[in-house]
SEKOL-253983 format. One line per field, with one value per atom (N, C-alpha, C, CB): residue number from 0; residue in one letter; x negated, y negated, z. Coordinates in steps of 0.02 Angstrom, whole numbers. Atoms other than C-alpha are relative to their C-alpha. Glycine has a CB too. Layout:
residues N
i	NUM ...
aa	A ...
x	X ...
y	Y ...
z	Z ...
end
This chain:
residues 290
i	0 0 0 0 1 1 1 1 2 2 2 2 3 3 3 3 4 4 4 4 5 5 5 5 6 6 6 6 7 7 7 7 8 8 8 8 9 9 9 9 10 10 10 10 11 11 11 11 12 12 12 12 13 13 13 13 14 14 14 14 15 15 15 15 16 16 16 16 17 17 17 17 18 18 18 18 19 19 19 19 20 20 20 20 21 21 21 21 22 22 22 22 23 23 23 23 24 24 24 24 25 25 25 25 26 26 26 26 27 27 27 27 28 28 28 28 29 29 29 29 30 30 30 30 31 31 31 31 32 32 32 32 33 33 33 33 34 34 34 34 35 35 35 35 36 36 36 36 37 37 37 37 38 38 38 38 39 39 39 39 40 40 40 40 41 41 41 41 42 42 42 42 43 43 43 43 44 44 44 44 45 45 45 45 46 46 46 46 47 47 47 47 48 48 48 48 49 49 49 49 50 50 50 50 51 51 51 51 52 52 52 52 53 53 53 53 54 54 54 54 55 55 55 55 56 56 56 56 57 57 57 57 58 58 58 58 59 59 59 59 60 60 60 60 61 61 61 61 62 62 62 62 63 63 63 63 64 64 64 64 65 65 65 65 66 66 66 66 67 67 67 67 68 68 68 68 69 69 69 69 70 70 70 70 71 71 71 71 72 72 72 72 73 73 73 73 74 74 74 74 75 75 75 75 76 76 76 76 77 77 77 77 78 78 78 78 79 79 79 79 80 80 80 80 81 81 81 81 82 82 82 82 83 83 83 83 84 84 84 84 85 85 85 85 86 86 86 86 87 87 87 87 88 88 88 88 89 89 89 89 90 90 90 90 91 91 91 91 92 92 92 92 93 93 93 93 94 94 94 94 95 95 95 95 96 96 96 96 97 97 97 97 98 98 98 98 99 99 99 99 100 100 100 100 101 101 101 101 102 102 102 102 103 103 103 103 104 104 104 104 105 105 105 105 106 106 106 106 107 107 107 107 108 108 108 108 109 109 109 109 110 110 110 110 111 111 111 111 112 112 112 112 113 113 113 113 114 114 114 114 115 115 115 115 116 116 116 116 117 117 117 117 118 118 118 118 119 119 119 119 120 120 120 120 121 121 121 121 122 122 122 122 123 123 123 123 124 124 124 124 125 125 125 125 126 126 126 126 127 127 127 127 128 128 128 128 129 129 129 129 130 130 130 130 131 131 131 131 132 132 132 132 133 133 133 133 134 134 134 134 135 135 135 135 136 136 136 136 137 137 137 137 138 138 138 138 139 139 139 139 140 140 140 140 141 141 141 141 142 142 142 142 143 143 143 143 144 144 144 144 145 145 145 145 146 146 146 146 147 147 147 147 148 148 148 148 149 149 149 149 150 150 150 150 151 151 151 151 152 152 152 152 153 153 153 153 154 154 154 154 155 155 155 155 156 156 156 156 157 157 157 157 158 158 158 158 159 159 159 159 160 160 160 160 161 161 161 161 162 162 162 162 163 163 163 163 164 164 164 164 165 165 165 165 166 166 166 166 167 167 167 167 168 168 168 168 169 169 169 169 170 170 170 170 171 171 171 171 172 172 172 172 173 173 173 173 174 174 174 174 175 175 175 175 176 176 176 176 177 177 177 177 178 178 178 178 179 179 179 179 180 180 180 180 181 181 181 181 182 182 182 182 183 183 183 183 184 184 184 184 185 185 185 185 186 186 186 186 187 187 187 187 188 188 188 188 189 189 189 189 190 190 190 190 191 191 191 191 192 192 192 192 193 193 193 193 194 194 194 194 195 195 195 195 196 196 196 196 197 197 197 197 198 198 198 198 199 199 199 199 200 200 200 200 201 201 201 201 202 202 202 202 203 203 203 203 204 204 204 204 205 205 205 205 206 206 206 206 207 207 207 207 208 208 208 208 209 209 209 209 210 210 210 210 211 211 211 211 212 212 212 212 213 213 213 213 214 214 214 214 215 215 215 215 216 216 216 216 217 217 217 217 218 218 218 218 219 219 219 219 220 220 220 220 221 221 221 221 222 222 222 222 223 223 223 223 224 224 224 224 225 225 225 225 226 226 226 226 227 227 227 227 228 228 228 228 229 229 229 229 230 230 230 230 231 231 231 231 232 232 232 232 233 233 233 233 234 234 234 234 235 235 235 235 236 236 236 236 237 237 237 237 238 238 238 238 239 239 239 239 240 240 240 240 241 241 241 241 242 242 242 242 243 243 243 243 244 244 244 244 245 245 245 245 246 246 246 246 247 247 247 247 248 248 248 248 249 249 249 249 250 250 250 250 251 251 251 251 252 252 252 252 253 253 253 253 254 254 254 254 255 255 255 255 256 256 256 256 257 257 257 257 258 258 258 258 259 259 259 259 260 260 260 260 261 261 261 261 262 262 262 262 263 263 263 263 264 264 264 264 265 265 265 265 266 266 266 266 267 267 267 267 268 268 268 268 269 269 269 269 270 270 270 270 271 271 271 271 272 272 272 272 273 273 273 273 274 274 274 274 275 275 275 275 276 276 276 276 277 277 277 277 278 278 278 278 279 279 279 279 280 280 280 280 281 281 281 281 282 282 282 282 283 283 283 283 284 284 284 284 285 285 285 285 286 286 286 286 287 287 287 287 288 288 288 288 289 289 289 289
aa	M M M M K K K K D D D D Y Y Y Y V V V V I I I I I I I I T T T T D D D D S S S S S S S S C C C C D D D D L L L L T T T T P P P P A A A A L L L L A A A A V V V V E E E E T T T T Q Q Q Q I I I I E E E E V V V V I I I I P P P P L L L L Q Q Q Q L L L L T T T T M M M M E E E E G G G G K K K K E E E E Y Y Y Y K K K K N N N N Y Y Y Y L L L L D D D D G G G G R R R R E E E E I I I I D D D D S S S S K K K K A A A A F F F F Y Y Y Y A A A A K K K K L L L L R R R R E E E E G G G G V V V V T T T T A A A A S S S S T T T T S S S S A A A A V V V V N N N N P P P P D D D D V V V V F F F F S S S S E E E E A A A A F F F F K K K K K K K K I I I I L L L L N N N N E E E E G G G G K K K K D D D D I I I I L L L L Y Y Y Y L L L L G G G G F F F F S S S S S S S S G G G G L L L L S S S S S S S S T T T T F F F F H H H H A A A A S S S S T T T T I I I I A A A A A A A A E E E E D D D D I I I I M M M M Q Q Q Q A A A A Y Y Y Y P P P P D D D D S S S S K K K K I I I I Y Y Y Y C C C C V V V V D D D D T T T T L L L L A A A A A A A A S S S S L L L L G G G G Q Q Q Q G G G G L L L L L L L L V V V V Y Y Y Y L L L L A A A A A A A A K K K K K K K K K K K K K K K K D D D D G G G G A A A A T T T T I I I I E E E E E E E E V V V V R R R R D D D D F F F F V V V V V V V V E E E E N N N N K K K K L L L L H H H H L L L L C C C C H H H H W W W W F F F F T T T T V V V V D D D D D D D D L L L L N N N N H H H H L L L L K K K K R R R R G G G G G G G G R R R R V V V V S S S S A A A A T T T T T T T T A A A A L L L L V V V V G G G G T T T T M M M M L L L L N N N N I I I I K K K K P P P P I I I I L L L L H H H H V V V V D D D D D D D D E E E E G G G G H H H H L L L L I I I I N N N N V V V V G G G G K K K K V V V V R R R R G G G G R R R R K K K K A A A A S S S S I I I I E E E E S S S S M M M M V V V V T T T T H H H H M M M M K K K K E E E E S S S S A A A A I I I I N N N N P P P P S S S S E E E E Q Q Q Q T T T T V V V V F F F F I I I I S S S S H H H H G G G G D D D D C C C C E E E E E E E E D D D D A A A A L L L L T T T T L L L L K K K K K K K K M M M M V V V V E E E E K K K K E E E E F F F F S S S S P P P P K K K K R R R R I I I I E E E E M M M M N N N N T T T T I I I I G G G G P P P P V V V V I I I I G G G G A A A A H H H H S S S S G G G G P P P P G G G G T T T T L L L L A A A A I I I I F F F F F F F F L L L L G G G G D D D D K K K K R R R R
x	58 2002 11 -86 8 1990 -44 -15 67 1892 -35 18 36 1746 -49 -38 44 1611 -71 24 90 1412 -23 -70 25 1348 -70 43 76 1168 -4 -58 14 1083 -66 -18 42 968 -68 11 64 810 -17 -8 2 841 -38 81 37 764 24 -72 -21 867 20 55 -18 891 79 -26 -78 1070 28 14 -26 1090 15 -69 -5 1055 61 -64 -56 1178 66 -4 -64 1308 1 6 5 1257 22 -74 -14 1274 71 -54 -65 1438 -6 64 0 1376 8 -51 -5 1395 -55 61 68 1251 2 -47 -2 1248 -53 5 58 1125 -26 7 40 998 -26 -60 24 925 -68 42 72 758 2 -45 15 692 -65 8 59 572 -1 -8 14 518 66 -11 -63 666 58 0 -67 799 12 -1 -32 899 33 51 -10 921 33 -69 -13 1021 -26 76 44 931 46 -48 -27 1045 -40 32 49 985 -5 14 4 1013 -36 70 49 911 34 -63 -42 1054 -20 78 24 985 -74 20 82 801 -28 -42 31 716 -67 -15 66 579 -66 -7 55 452 -15 19 4 482 -30 78 18 467 -70 33 72 303 -43 -18 41 236 -20 36 11 262 -34 73 46 183 -68 12 77 30 -31 -2 21 29 -18 54 16 21 68 -62 -74 210 13 61 -23 271 73 -24 -76 431 20 28 -19 518 75 -6 -62 665 22 0 -20 773 60 22 -38 894 70 -1 -61 1061 50 12 -54 1219 59 18 -62 1342 65 30 -56 1477 0 8 15 1396 28 -74 -18 1428 84 -39 -73 1605 43 19 -39 1664 1 -21 11 1593 36 -51 -39 1663 72 -25 -69 1837 36 2 -17 1850 16 -45 -10 1836 49 -50 -43 1930 71 -19 -63 2072 22 4 -19 2071 16 -54 -16 2107 -60 69 60 1924 -45 -45 57 1795 -69 -9 68 1620 -55 -9 67 1451 -53 -9 51 1317 -68 10 80 1132 -36 -24 32 1029 -70 15 67 856 -29 -10 31 735 1 -59 0 756 -67 30 77 568 -27 -48 35 547 47 -23 -51 707 57 27 -65 862 59 11 -55 966 57 -31 -33 1026 45 -49 -28 1066 61 -56 -47 1175 62 -24 -51 1275 41 -40 -33 1315 38 -44 -34 1370 73 -40 -75 1501 50 -12 -42 1560 44 -52 -40 1603 55 -38 -59 1686 63 -26 -60 1804 35 -16 -38 1847 73 -37 -57 1973 74 -15 -61 2082 14 -22 -9 2052 4 -54 5 2096 -1 56 6 2119 -47 58 65 1964 -57 -19 85 1774 -42 -36 59 1625 -55 -4 64 1459 -57 -4 54 1302 -57 -1 64 1132 -59 -1 60 966 -44 -40 37 867 -76 1 68 696 -41 -23 31 654 0 42 11 604 -1 -76 8 608 33 -64 -29 643 -7 -29 -9 612 81 -56 -72 775 47 15 -47 846 10 -22 3 796 47 -74 -31 885 72 -20 -58 1035 23 -3 -8 1024 26 -67 -11 1014 75 -56 -71 1163 56 9 -53 1272 7 2 -9 1233 37 -68 -45 1300 69 -15 -72 1459 20 12 -34 1478 9 -27 -15 1464 54 -43 -51 1600 -1 8 14 1538 43 -73 -35 1635 -40 27 41 1578 -50 43 40 1514 -54 42 46 1417 -47 28 45 1339 -42 25 34 1292 -44 55 38 1222 -73 49 58 1120 -46 26 49 1038 -39 43 27 1013 -54 46 50 927 -53 29 59 813 -41 10 37 768 -77 37 67 606 -40 -2 36 553 -21 38 8 563 -73 61 67 382 -12 -46 9 326 -70 37 61 155 -22 -29 14 88 -83 43 72 -66 20 -48 -12 -85 -52 25 47 -196 -40 51 26 -214 21 23 -16 -241 20 -53 -21 -198 69 -18 -78 -13 14 39 -9 -38 -34 -28 22 -143 47 -46 -58 1 53 42 -61 122 -32 34 30 -2 -16 46 18 -44 -66 21 82 -232 -21 -46 37 -349 -20 -69 31 -417 -53 -11 74 -596 13 -30 4 -534 34 32 -17 -439 -55 42 65 -600 -43 -50 64 -719 27 -40 -28 -593 4 77 -2 -568 -65 30 65 -754 -27 -42 24 -784 39 -5 -52 -637 33 -23 -23 -567 83 -33 -71 -382 31 14 -31 -276 49 43 -44 -169 37 -21 -50 -4 56 23 -53 145 48 -25 -42 305 10 65 9 302 71 -45 -57 437 49 -15 -44 497 25 -38 -17 515 -45 62 47 357 -46 -35 63 229 -64 -3 65 64 -54 -1 63 -107 -29 -53 18 -175 -70 58 79 -340 -23 1 28 -437 -48 -29 42 -519 -28 39 31 -636 15 -67 -20 -558 80 -50 -70 -380 9 19 -4 -405 9 -58 2 -450 59 -63 -54 -303 56 12 -45 -184 -11 -2 28 -274 24 -79 -6 -255 82 -44 -60 -69 28 18 -11 -55 -21 -46 28 -168 52 -65 -57 -39 52 24 -71 101 -16 25 26 3 -9 -66 7 -31 76 -53 -60 157 63 9 -55 282 23 -6 -34 417 26 57 -20 446 1 70 10 380 42 -87 -19 441 73 -26 -73 624 23 40 -17 623 9 -49 2 667 -47 58 61 519 14 -81 -8 535 -63 58 69 396 23 -58 -12 409 -63 37 70 283 17 -33 -6 253 -25 -41 23 244 -60 3 66 106 25 -48 -22 191 -45 38 54 40 -30 -62 17 -17 48 -26 -61 145 8 69 2 139 -48 -18 54 -24 12 -70 -19 43 52 37 -57 197 -38 69 26 88 -42 -27 46 -26 52 -62 -56 135 26 81 -26 198 -42 11 57 35 0 -71 19 19 50 -17 -58 191 61 22 -65 318 63 -1 -72 457 57 11 -58 637 19 51 -16 650 -40 80 35 546 27 -59 -41 626 -50 80 41 525 43 -62 -23 575 -37 61 25 513 5 27 -29 503 22 -47 -48 635 -31 57 19 595 12 42 -6 656 -70 65 53 527 -67 4 61 404 -32 16 23 401 -49 65 49 301 -56 31 48 212 -54 30 35 152 -10 -48 13 105 -54 -32 57 8 12 -67 -27 100 25 73 -16 118 26 -73 -24 222 28 53 -39 285 37 -58 -52 431 15 69 -4 456 23 -54 -10 532 -59 70 61 388 16 -59 -8 374 -2 -47 9 336 -19 -52 14 323 -76 32
y	-10 -1496 76 -22 -58 -1341 46 -7 -42 -1203 28 64 -28 -1141 48 -57 -50 -1009 -15 65 8 -1026 76 -24 -67 -882 -14 35 -14 -829 69 -9 -69 -684 27 2 -23 -564 -11 57 20 -637 -54 -29 45 -766 35 -17 -35 -631 -12 -20 8 -679 67 -46 -61 -556 6 -6 -10 -472 -51 71 36 -566 -74 -3 62 -732 -6 -22 3 -699 4 72 4 -661 -67 59 59 -818 -55 -11 50 -927 9 10 -25 -844 -6 -41 -13 -816 54 -15 -60 -708 11 2 -21 -624 45 33 -39 -546 35 -38 -34 -397 4 59 -6 -405 68 -54 -67 -255 14 34 -28 -154 66 0 -57 -12 34 -5 -36 115 72 -4 -73 292 12 54 -13 281 0 54 17 245 -71 33 68 83 5 -26 4 12 -79 18 73 -140 -18 -15 33 -248 -28 -50 29 -265 -34 46 21 -369 55 -78 -50 -222 62 20 -72 -97 58 19 -62 22 50 -20 -49 83 8 -26 -17 49 -34 -36 36 11 -33 60 35 -115 35 -71 -33 -7 55 31 -61 147 -36 38 33 23 -12 -57 25 -51 57 -54 -58 117 32 50 -37 180 -51 28 44 23 16 -55 -8 54 73 3 -57 225 -6 48 18 146 9 50 0 170 -77 19 85 11 -4 -24 20 -75 -59 -19 49 -180 -34 33 30 -303 -11 -60 14 -344 -51 69 59 -489 34 -37 -7 -499 1 -45 8 -470 -50 48 44 -618 31 -28 -34 -488 4 60 -9 -465 -53 2 59 -647 -3 -57 8 -649 35 11 -37 -515 -20 65 31 -601 -48 -17 75 -768 19 -58 -18 -701 22 58 -23 -614 -46 35 67 -780 -38 -43 38 -879 27 -5 -27 -756 -1 57 14 -788 -75 23 84 -978 -45 -16 47 -1036 -18 37 20 -1135 28 -76 -34 -1078 -50 66 30 -1156 56 -37 -49 -1042 -31 22 17 -1069 46 2 -48 -979 4 -6 -19 -902 -43 86 38 -1012 18 -8 -15 -1033 15 -50 -3 -1047 74 -54 -75 -867 55 20 -49 -781 -37 35 7 -779 -5 59 -20 -750 -61 19 64 -932 -11 -55 13 -943 46 19 -45 -792 -23 57 34 -878 -50 -46 48 -1019 25 -53 -16 -922 35 31 -23 -832 -51 27 60 -996 -24 -66 23 -1061 29 1 -42 -909 6 73 -20 -895 -54 45 68 -1074 -20 -51 5 -1082 30 31 -42 -954 -30 84 24 -1054 -82 28 67 -1236 -41 -21 34 -1291 22 -3 -11 -1221 -29 77 34 -1271 63 -72 -47 -1169 -53 87 45 -1271 41 -62 -43 -1179 -41 47 44 -1256 35 -48 -49 -1194 -35 1 12 -1199 -20 73 0 -1189 23 -69 -20 -1098 92 -35 -83 -901 14 29 -26 -788 -40 10 35 -866 -83 27 70 -1041 -11 -16 0 -1001 3 53 -15 -935 -59 63 59 -1087 -56 -26 43 -1199 20 -12 -25 -1088 -10 69 4 -1091 -72 18 70 -1280 -20 -49 18 -1294 27 36 -12 -1179 -39 71 49 -1289 -54 -33 53 -1432 16 -16 -23 -1332 3 74 1 -1296 -57 41 75 -1473 -26 -41 32 -1518 -15 -51 32 -1561 36 -3 -22 -1549 38 -51 -34 -1433 -50 37 46 -1590 -24 -61 25 -1654 50 -22 -46 -1497 9 48 -16 -1465 -65 17 58 -1650 6 -53 -20 -1606 44 33 -59 -1451 -37 70 29 -1561 -41 -34 55 -1699 25 -56 -30 -1583 46 17 -47 -1451 -5 26 15 -1538 -13 -65 3 -1553 65 -34 -60 -1369 28 51 -7 -1327 83 -45 -75 -1142 -1 50 -24 -1084 68 -31 -80 -907 9 40 -33 -800 68 -4 -66 -634 49 7 -64 -477 26 70 -39 -393 -30 70 33 -483 40 -38 -33 -343 -9 78 18 -383 -54 -13 61 -552 3 -61 -16 -479 27 36 -38 -361 -51 67 48 -515 -63 -38 51 -621 -59 -20 59 -743 -12 1 13 -708 57 5 -46 -627 68 -38 -58 -454 -10 48 27 -527 -20 -70 34 -638 45 -72 -47 -498 31 51 -51 -386 -39 18 34 -520 -29 -63 31 -594 57 -34 -55 -419 24 55 -16 -388 -50 7 58 -555 -16 -62 17 -549 -66 5 57 -702 4 -27 18 -754 -55 -9 60 -859 -38 25 45 -1006 -18 -45 18 -1026 -33 58 49 -1136 7 -78 19 -1158 -76 31 66 -1308 -32 -3 28 -1445 35 -61 -29 -1339 72 2 -65 -1182 55 16 -41 -1101 18 -31 -22 -999 -17 96 11 -1081 2 -61 -19 -1035 -79 56 77 -1202 7 -48 -5 -1142 68 -40 -55 -1001 0 24 -4 -953 68 -20 -70 -812 30 -1 -32 -698 -15 -35 4 -670 -55 60 46 -776 -64 1 73 -933 -11 -12 10 -906 -8 63 15 -906 -78 54 62 -1056 -58 5 54 -1155 2 24 5 -1120 -57 61 50 -1216 -67 22 71 -1351 -26 5 21 -1376 -18 56 23 -1388 -64 61 59 -1509 -70 19 62 -1625 -24 19 31 -1637 13 40 -14 -1578 -48 42 54 -1702 20 -22 -13 -1705 73 -31 -72 -1519 20 19 -28 -1515 0 -50 -11 -1539 46 -67 -33 -1418 84 -17 -67 -1235 22 25 -29 -1137 77 -4 -81 -965 18 24 -37 -855 87 6 -64 -703 39 -9 -39 -564 76 16 -63 -406 64 -8 -49 -278 -6 68 22 -372 -29 -51 35 -414 -26 38 11 -422 -71 67 75 -578 -40 -9 48 -642 -35 47 14 -648 -48 63 45 -726 -67 26 69 -867 -42 12 36 -889 -26 54 29 -910 -56 42 65 -1044 -47 4 62 -1137 -23 35 22 -1131 -45 60 35 -1192 -71 33 53 -1324 -51 20 47 -1395 12 6 -11 -1320 -14 -58 13 -1308 21 40 -28 -1285 72 -33 -86 -1105 2 29 -32 -994 71 3 -72 -845 31 -7 -55 -695 52 37 -64 -558 6 8 -36 -448 -21 57 14 -500 59 -37 -54 -397 39 -30 -40 -271 -38 67 47 -399 -32 -68 46 -523 42 -60 -41 -393 39 48 -48 -293 -43 28 40 -449 -25 -55 18 -500 50 -39 -46 -347 4 3 -3 -282 -52 83 52 -411 -69 11 73 -563 -41 10 38 -694 -69 -9 66 -855 -38 7 45 -999 -57 -39 38 -1117 -53 46 58 -1292 -57 -13 54 -1462 -55 -26 47 -1582 -64 28 64 -1760 11 -48 -39 -1654 67 -31 -60 -1492 17 28
z	54 -259 -9 27 26 -360 31 -59 -26 -292 -58 51 57 -388 39 -49 -19 -381 -23 -26 31 -398 -30 81 19 -504 -21 -59 26 -544 -25 58 18 -607 51 -87 -42 -515 -11 8 9 -574 59 -73 -63 -428 70 19 -59 -307 72 -1 -64 -165 37 -1 -40 -17 -4 79 -17 -3 46 35 -72 168 -32 73 20 78 -48 -29 57 -72 51 -63 -41 66 33 56 -40 172 -49 32 59 10 -31 -60 35 -50 -73 23 81 -226 -40 -22 36 -355 -48 -33 42 -442 -56 42 64 -616 -5 -59 14 -622 -70 23 65 -766 2 -10 5 -831 -24 -38 14 -858 -25 63 22 -936 14 -56 -18 -859 -20 71 16 -918 -39 71 39 -1043 27 -29 -41 -915 13 70 -19 -895 62 -50 -64 -737 12 37 -17 -675 68 -2 -47 -559 44 -28 -58 -409 53 29 -36 -277 68 15 -58 -149 -20 24 25 -261 0 47 -4 -268 -58 -5 58 -448 1 -72 6 -435 63 -76 -70 -259 -19 66 26 -270 16 31 -29 -171 -58 78 51 -296 -59 -21 57 -437 -6 -6 5 -391 7 52 -1 -345 -70 41 67 -523 -49 -32 21 -585 10 27 -26 -486 -32 97 33 -560 -82 13 73 -745 -38 -34 29 -783 -31 66 26 -885 0 -86 10 -879 -48 68 46 -1001 10 -67 0 -1007 -67 36 69 -1148 4 -39 5 -1202 24 -80 -23 -1108 -50 45 30 -1200 8 3 -22 -1200 41 -66 -36 -1148 67 -17 -75 -975 41 15 -25 -946 -6 -41 6 -1019 38 -58 -46 -913 72 -3 -55 -763 16 2 -1 -803 -9 -65 7 -842 69 -51 -62 -683 48 22 -43 -594 -13 -2 30 -711 13 -69 -18 -680 64 -16 -65 -503 10 45 -2 -542 29 52 -29 -492 -54 59 52 -592 13 -2 -10 -620 -15 -47 -5 -594 -9 70 21 -678 9 -74 -13 -610 -34 77 36 -753 5 -60 -4 -752 -67 -2 56 -861 -62 8 65 -1036 -22 -38 21 -1050 12 46 -4 -1002 -22 78 16 -1055 -38 67 39 -1172 45 -47 -41 -1022 5 73 -2 -1013 -59 5 74 -1207 -1 -66 0 -1174 34 28 -46 -1031 -52 69 28 -1143 -63 -13 36 -1281 24 -34 -43 -1171 12 76 -29 -1094 -64 31 67 -1269 -28 -52 26 -1329 48 -15 -38 -1186 27 54 -17 -1148 -18 -30 32 -1275 36 -62 -38 -1176 72 10 -59 -1015 -3 42 14 -1066 68 -46 -59 -887 51 27 -48 -807 -30 15 19 -806 10 63 -24 -821 -25 -38 12 -820 10 49 -2 -859 1 -54 0 -807 6 55 7 -848 58 -85 -65 -686 -25 52 22 -788 59 -27 -54 -634 -8 70 0 -595 74 -39 -56 -450 49 11 -47 -281 -10 63 23 -367 -25 -62 16 -450 57 -42 -49 -294 53 33 -44 -192 -27 5 22 -302 13 -62 -9 -297 76 -23 -69 -105 23 32 -21 -104 -20 -35 36 -217 47 -79 -35 -116 73 5 -73 45 -14 33 28 -64 1 -66 17 -99 70 -46 -62 82 45 33 -17 131 -19 -23 22 29 -69 34 51 -137 -54 -8 57 -303 -42 -36 46 -443 -35 -49 42 -538 44 -31 -44 -386 10 60 2 -364 -52 9 64 -549 -13 -65 -4 -549 47 29 -53 -390 -25 61 30 -472 -54 -35 54 -636 19 -36 -18 -541 36 39 -28 -441 -16 42 18 -534 -31 -39 24 -597 65 -52 -63 -412 29 48 -36 -375 -20 -18 14 -363 2 54 -7 -406 -5 -56 4 -367 10 33 1 -406 -7 -74 4 -397 -17 72 6 -455 9 -54 -31 -391 -63 35 51 -558 -68 9 58 -722 -62 -14 69 -834 -2 -10 16 -807 -39 57 42 -875 -68 37 54 -1008 -49 12 49 -1070 -21 42 16 -1062 -54 82 47 -1172 39 -60 -38 -1028 2 63 5 -1033 -45 80 52 -1162 33 -30 -33 -1139 26 -35 -20 -1125 73 -50 -64 -976 49 -2 -55 -895 30 -22 -13 -909 50 -76 -43 -840 62 -43 -66 -720 54 -11 -46 -639 30 -33 -18 -631 47 -58 -48 -546 56 -33 -44 -438 -8 64 7 -516 0 -61 -5 -472 -33 59 31 -583 55 -65 -19 -516 -42 24 46 -610 32 -36 -21 -597 -55 11 56 -693 -14 10 18 -791 -9 -65 13 -843 -48 -20 52 -987 19 -69 -22 -879 -17 -24 24 -949 58 -56 -58 -827 -45 29 25 -858 50 -32 -34 -806 12 -50 -10 -722 32 52 -43 -631 18 76 -21 -558 58 -51 -61 -398 13 60 -24 -333 61 3 -71 -210 18 64 -27 -137 45 36 -54 13 -29 44 32 -100 -39 -49 49 -211 50 -58 -44 -57 28 52 -23 9 -47 3 57 -155 -6 -81 -5 -147 51 12 -67 28 -20 69 34 -52 -37 -51 54 -195 37 -51 -47 -65 37 64 -38 33 -37 29 44 -116 -29 -66 46 -184 44 -80 -36 -54 28 39 -27 -8 72 -47 -71 193 12 17 -8 203 73 3 -75 399 -8 69 -5 337 -53 -4 47 204 18 -49 3 171 -44 -15 49 95 -17 40 13 -4 -23 -57 20 -31 -32 86 31 -147 -13 -62 4 -168 -43 90 41 -286 39 -68 -60 -134 21 -12 -35 -52 58 -40 -59 112 46 32 -54 215 -27 4 21 95 -1 -61 -10 98 79 -16 -80 295 9 47 -20 289 -31 -19 28 169 49 -76 -39 283 65 20 -53 429 -6 31 11 356 -19 -59 22 280 79 -59 -71 468 45 42 -36 542 -22 -14 38 414 -5 -62 12 390 44 -73 -56 524 -42 72 29 393 46 -68 -33 450 -2 -23 20 370 -50 -25 41 286 -26 30 17 183 -45 -42 47 101 -23 37 29 -14 -41 -24 61 -141 -73 0 64 -314 -43 -36 37 -415 -50 -35 53 -545 -74 7 72 -695 -5 2 10 -645 6 53 -17 -576 -55 52 60 -743 -41 -50 34 -809 40 -30 -35 -664 39 37 -33 -580 65 -19 -87 -400 7 34 -27 -297 -11 -31 22 -366 70 -58 -70 -223 -27 55 26 -254 55 -55 -55 -143 -47 63 39 -189 53 -25 -30 -125 -37 24 42 -165 12 13 0 -219 -29 -37 33 -302 -65 17 69 -465 5 -44 -3 -521 1 -50
end
């Protein structure tokens, strides 16, 4: 069987250690802050997550832009020239044009590599939701699955990848057009916390609201209880926008309620964090539906 490489992009928010463990390649996406462009490497070599969130709290804004297909072409050609095939698992097309750029690159270069394979799969996922799919795909590869078997596994399971989010600051959702200015103002005054998830089309959807941070964390555990498939057998991922204490609280609640095999935590990277803001908290697991 010809060797292949699983590639993703840095919106997966995996830790550098998990990227090494899973033997994946990660393409850094880009953001702009205070007029300077940064590549979002998982190890934070160009922009550290702590420093990034500190600036957001000071009122500095950050923005992201569409990825040039040439970024993917360069990464793909490097692997193809090593005689390996490619399975790219990309950031949700419902939130970004990143995946579309990957397909343009793949179509453009495949004529020059007629004996090679490039499969691009839209995960319809974000942050460590995308990261969890990549992690599970890498486990299948390690167990000896072919590139087509891993591709099909991701396609079959991506709509079972549950994302549940809450945010501490409604103003970031207001800037992203997720809530109105009035909702943000009233919600902030009344300590209202939205409950959000990523739907079957890969869009971030506001599905409810509770009063107070504790209630919002408890709500995520409730959603997991309602839909998780064999949670004690699962690996669960938790990501946070520089609010590690809340993430640890959520982790302890999940451990007590479900005793999953493994829980991994990481900070939400700057590419996602530019839109979600400080205080975002999210949990990811497999369920009977999103």
